[in-house]
C-alpha positions as CSV (number, residue, x, y, z in Angstrom):
1,M,-9.0,-5.1,-16.0
2,N,-7.5,-8.6,-15.6
3,Y,-5.5,-8.1,-12.5
4,R,-6.6,-10.1,-9.4
5,H,-4.8,-9.4,-6.2
6,H,-5.8,-12.7,-4.6
7,Y,-2.9,-14.2,-6.6
8,H,-0.4,-11.9,-4.8
9,A,-2.0,-11.4,-1.3
10,G,0.6,-11.2,1.5
11,N,3.6,-11.3,-0.8
12,Y,6.7,-9.2,-0.3
13,A,5.2,-6.2,-2.0
14,D,2.2,-6.3,0.3
15,V,4.5,-6.5,3.4
16,F,6.5,-3.6,2.2
17,K,3.4,-1.4,1.3
18,H,1.4,-2.3,4.4
19,V,4.1,-1.7,6.9
20,L,4.8,1.7,5.4
21,L,1.1,2.5,5.2
22,L,0.7,1.7,8.8
23,Q,3.6,4.0,9.6
24,L,1.9,6.8,7.6
25,I,-1.5,6.3,9.3
26,R,0.1,6.2,12.8
27,A,2.0,9.5,11.9
28,M,-1.3,11.2,10.7
29,Q,-2.8,10.3,14.1
30,R,-0.2,12.2,16.1
31,K,-2.6,15.1,15.6
32,E,-6.0,14.9,17.3
33,K,-7.8,16.3,14.3
34,G,-9.4,13.6,12.1
35,F,-8.5,12.9,8.5
36,L,-9.8,11.1,5.4
37,Y,-8.1,8.0,4.2
38,L,-8.7,7.6,0.5
39,D,-7.8,4.4,-1.3
40,T,-8.0,4.7,-5.2
41,H,-7.6,1.0,-6.0
42,A,-9.0,-0.7,-2.9
43,G,-9.5,-4.3,-4.2
44,R,-11.7,-6.7,-2.3
45,G,-10.6,-5.5,1.2
46,G,-9.3,-8.9,2.6
47,Y,-8.2,-12.3,1.1
48,D,-8.8,-15.9,2.2
49,L,-5.3,-17.5,1.8
50,S,-6.7,-21.0,1.8
51,V,-8.6,-20.5,-1.4
52,P,-6.5,-21.6,-4.5
53,S,-5.5,-19.0,-7.0
54,V,-7.2,-20.3,-10.2
55,L,-5.9,-18.9,-13.5
56,P,-8.1,-17.9,-16.4
57,D,-7.1,-21.2,-18.2
58,G,-8.3,-23.2,-15.2
59,G,-4.8,-23.9,-13.9
60,S,-3.5,-22.8,-10.5
61,R,-0.5,-21.1,-9.2
62,E,1.5,-21.2,-6.0
63,P,0.5,-18.7,-3.3
64,E,3.0,-15.9,-2.8
65,F,2.4,-15.2,0.9
66,P,4.8,-17.8,2.2
67,A,7.7,-15.9,0.7
68,G,6.2,-12.6,2.0
69,I,4.4,-12.4,5.3
70,G,5.1,-16.0,5.9
71,R,8.8,-15.2,6.5
72,F,7.7,-13.0,9.5
73,W,4.7,-14.8,10.9
74,D,6.4,-17.2,13.4
75,Q,8.6,-14.2,14.7
76,R,5.7,-11.9,15.5
77,G,6.4,-10.2,18.8
78,S,10.1,-10.8,18.6
79,A,12.3,-8.1,19.9
80,E,14.6,-8.6,16.9
81,L,11.8,-7.1,14.7
82,P,11.3,-3.3,14.4
83,A,8.3,-2.1,16.3
84,A,6.4,-1.1,13.1
85,I,6.7,-4.6,11.7
86,N,5.5,-6.1,15.0
87,D,2.6,-3.6,14.9
88,Y,1.7,-4.8,11.3
89,L,1.8,-8.5,12.3
90,Q,-0.5,-7.7,15.2
91,L,-2.9,-6.1,12.8
92,V,-2.9,-9.2,10.5
93,Q,-3.4,-11.4,13.6
94,R,-6.4,-9.1,14.6
95,F,-7.9,-9.6,11.1
96,N,-7.5,-13.4,11.5
97,D,-9.1,-13.3,14.9
98,R,-12.1,-11.4,13.6
99,N,-12.5,-14.0,10.9
100,G,-12.7,-16.8,13.5
101,V,-9.2,-18.1,13.4
102,V,-8.4,-19.3,16.9
103,D,-5.2,-21.3,16.5
104,G,-2.8,-18.4,15.6
105,E,-2.5,-19.6,12.1
106,L,-2.2,-17.3,9.0
107,K,-5.4,-18.0,7.0
108,F,-6.6,-14.5,6.1
109,Y,-4.8,-11.5,4.8
110,P,-6.1,-7.9,5.1
111,G,-5.8,-5.6,2.1
112,S,-5.0,-2.0,2.4
113,P,-8.7,-1.1,3.4
114,W,-8.7,-3.4,6.4
115,I,-5.1,-2.3,7.5
116,A,-6.5,1.2,7.6
117,K,-9.9,0.3,9.1
118,L,-8.2,-1.6,12.0
119,L,-6.4,1.7,12.9
120,L,-9.2,4.1,12.4
121,R,-10.2,6.5,15.2
122,P,-13.7,7.8,15.7
123,Q,-12.8,11.1,14.1
124,D,-11.2,9.5,11.0
125,R,-13.0,8.4,7.8
126,M,-12.3,6.1,4.9
127,A,-13.3,6.3,1.2
128,L,-12.6,3.3,-0.9
129,C,-12.7,3.2,-4.7
130,E,-12.8,0.1,-6.8
131,L,-13.6,-0.1,-10.6
132,R,-13.9,-3.9,-11.1
133,P,-17.5,-4.6,-10.5
134,D,-17.2,-8.0,-8.6
135,D,-14.4,-6.6,-6.4
136,A,-16.4,-3.5,-5.7
137,E,-19.4,-5.6,-4.7
138,A,-17.3,-7.7,-2.4
139,L,-15.8,-4.6,-0.9
140,D,-19.2,-3.0,-0.3
141,F,-20.3,-6.3,1.4
142,E,-17.1,-6.4,3.5
143,F,-17.7,-2.9,5.0
144,A,-21.5,-2.8,4.9
145,R,-21.7,-2.7,8.8
146,E,-18.7,-0.5,9.3
147,T,-19.3,3.1,10.2
148,R,-17.3,6.0,8.6
149,V,-16.5,4.0,5.5
150,K,-17.7,4.9,2.0
151,V,-17.3,2.4,-0.8
152,E,-17.5,3.7,-4.4
153,A,-17.7,1.5,-7.5
154,I,-15.7,4.1,-9.6
155,D,-12.4,4.8,-11.2
156,G,-10.2,5.9,-8.3
157,Y,-8.6,8.6,-10.4
158,N,-12.0,10.1,-10.7
159,G,-12.6,9.6,-7.0
160,L,-9.7,12.0,-6.3
161,K,-11.6,14.7,-8.2
162,G,-14.8,14.2,-6.2
163,M,-13.4,13.7,-2.7
164,L,-10.7,16.2,-2.3
165,P,-10.5,18.3,-0.3
166,P,-12.4,16.6,2.4
167,L,-14.4,18.3,5.3
168,E,-11.6,17.4,7.7
169,K,-9.1,19.4,5.6
170,R,-6.6,16.5,6.2
171,A,-6.1,13.5,3.8
172,L,-3.9,10.5,3.3
173,V,-4.3,9.2,-0.2
174,L,-3.0,5.7,-1.3
175,I,-2.6,5.2,-5.1
176,D,-1.9,1.6,-5.6
177,P,-2.9,0.7,-9.2
178,P,-2.3,-2.7,-10.9
179,F,0.2,-1.3,-13.5
180,E,-1.2,-3.6,-16.2
181,T,-0.3,-1.2,-18.9
182,K,2.6,1.1,-19.6
183,R,0.3,4.0,-19.5
184,E,-0.4,3.6,-15.7
185,F,2.5,5.8,-14.8
186,V,1.1,8.5,-17.0
187,D,-2.4,8.2,-15.4
188,V,-0.9,8.3,-11.9
189,L,1.1,11.4,-12.7
190,A,-2.0,13.2,-14.1
191,A,-4.0,12.1,-11.0
192,V,-1.4,13.4,-8.6
193,L,-1.3,16.7,-10.3
194,E,-5.1,17.0,-10.2
195,A,-5.1,15.9,-6.4
196,L,-2.5,18.5,-5.5
197,R,-4.4,21.2,-7.5
198,R,-7.4,20.5,-5.4
199,M,-5.6,20.0,-2.1
200,P,-1.9,21.0,-2.0
201,S,-1.4,19.7,1.5
202,A,-2.7,16.2,0.9
203,V,-0.3,13.4,1.9
204,I,-0.1,11.1,-1.1
205,A,1.5,7.7,-1.1
206,I,2.1,6.0,-4.5
207,W,3.2,2.3,-4.7
208,Y,5.0,1.3,-7.9
209,P,6.7,-1.9,-9.2
210,I,10.3,-1.9,-10.1
211,T,10.6,-3.5,-13.5
212,E,12.4,-1.2,-15.9
213,R,14.4,1.3,-14.0
214,A,14.0,3.9,-16.9
215,R,10.2,3.9,-16.5
216,T,10.5,4.5,-12.7
217,D,13.0,7.3,-13.2
218,Q,10.9,9.0,-15.9
219,F,7.8,8.9,-13.6
220,Q,9.8,10.4,-10.7
221,Q,11.2,13.1,-13.0
222,G,7.7,13.9,-14.2
223,L,6.7,14.6,-10.6
224,M,9.7,16.7,-10.0
225,A,8.9,18.8,-13.1
226,M,5.9,20.3,-11.4
227,A,6.0,24.1,-11.0
228,A,6.5,23.7,-7.3
229,P,6.9,20.1,-6.3
230,P,6.0,19.3,-2.7
231,P,8.4,17.6,-0.3
232,T,8.7,14.1,-1.7
233,L,10.2,11.0,0.0
234,F,10.9,7.6,-1.6
235,A,11.6,4.2,-0.3
236,E,12.5,1.1,-2.4
237,L,13.0,-2.6,-1.6
238,H,14.8,-4.8,-4.2
239,I,14.5,-8.6,-3.5
240,V,16.9,-9.5,-6.2
241,G,19.9,-7.9,-8.1
242,D,19.7,-6.2,-11.5
243,E,21.0,-9.5,-13.2
244,S,18.0,-11.5,-12.0
245,E,15.6,-13.0,-14.6
246,L,12.7,-11.9,-12.4
247,T,10.6,-9.3,-14.2
248,M,9.6,-7.5,-11.0
249,K,12.7,-7.0,-9.0
250,G,11.2,-5.0,-6.2
251,C,8.8,-2.2,-5.4
252,G,8.8,1.3,-4.0
253,L,6.6,4.0,-2.4
254,L,6.7,7.7,-3.1
255,V,5.2,9.9,-0.4
256,L,4.4,13.5,-1.2
257,N,4.0,15.9,1.8
258,P,5.2,13.2,4.1
259,P,4.4,13.5,7.8
260,W,7.2,14.8,10.1
261,Q,10.0,12.4,10.8
262,I,8.5,9.6,8.8
263,D,11.6,9.3,6.7
264,Q,13.6,8.0,9.6
265,E,10.8,5.7,10.7
266,I,10.7,4.1,7.3
267,R,14.5,3.7,7.1
268,D,14.3,1.8,10.4
269,V,12.2,-1.0,8.9
270,L,13.9,-1.5,5.6
271,P,16.9,-3.5,6.8
272,A,14.7,-6.2,8.3
273,M,12.6,-6.4,5.2
274,K,15.6,-6.9,3.0
275,A,17.1,-9.5,5.3
276,R,13.9,-11.6,5.4
277,L,12.4,-11.1,2.0
278,R,15.4,-11.2,-0.2
279,V,15.7,-13.8,-3.0
280,D,19.3,-13.5,-3.9
281,A,22.4,-11.7,-2.7
282,G,21.6,-8.7,-4.9
283,A,18.7,-7.6,-2.7
284,A,19.0,-4.1,-1.5
285,Y,17.0,-1.1,-0.1
286,H,17.1,2.6,-0.7
287,S,15.4,5.7,0.7
288,G,15.8,9.4,0.6
289,W,14.3,12.6,-0.6
290,L,13.5,13.6,-4.1
291,V,12.5,17.0,-2.8
292,R,13.6,17.9,0.7
293,E,11.4,19.5,3.3
294,K,12.1,23.2,3.9
């Protein structure tokens, strides 16, 4: 694996993914009973934005967070922002606070594991899978003193087999792979089918890049070809139009077995994301049901 998320920490895709993840966790916590949060591709847990992104050839690249969370940071607490986005910004502030930042600057960014950990209740648990050895070691060090967190240096797709169903009988799974190869969609589909075989009620959130529309459509069609596909919600954010030369024009999230009323909550945050994260006039957002709730 060559993918290093540090290059991209805090970019528009992280903002989109982490705001929606926060909404999903809050929705799961409407019930008193605990649940397992399972992250199949957890990364390092958190990122120091002041460290330059060094490329394999020794060069460097511009950080992406100024065009992502940077477009919201100075507006945190604003009544003009949806409550969920302010909630997200407050979590990022808490992550900076715990890392010793006292001036309100944005110096650190939490990955999905810390977004979840900062929201965890005493009755909830986390399981974090990371295959890359150095990232897994960093992740293990990051959460060494945190209770109710288990770090596994394994392929997250195999983690689904070993950890579902959990003792709590409730689970929120985030599948957020690097999509380095064209086979990734195939692997995700196989993993989802296995996860649902083991736990049909699991809430499964799948992040995906929007590059070639045909690949995304084929993946969604594969999910819908299941014998009895569960209720499935989708949300997408496009930061550029189809004519743009950017390879990755946006990203999306599929949610299988979504919590009650989460569809409206997600729709409420998309306009603000489009308005602040867009790159050109072709930016857009979409959400809806691939399979409606019964």
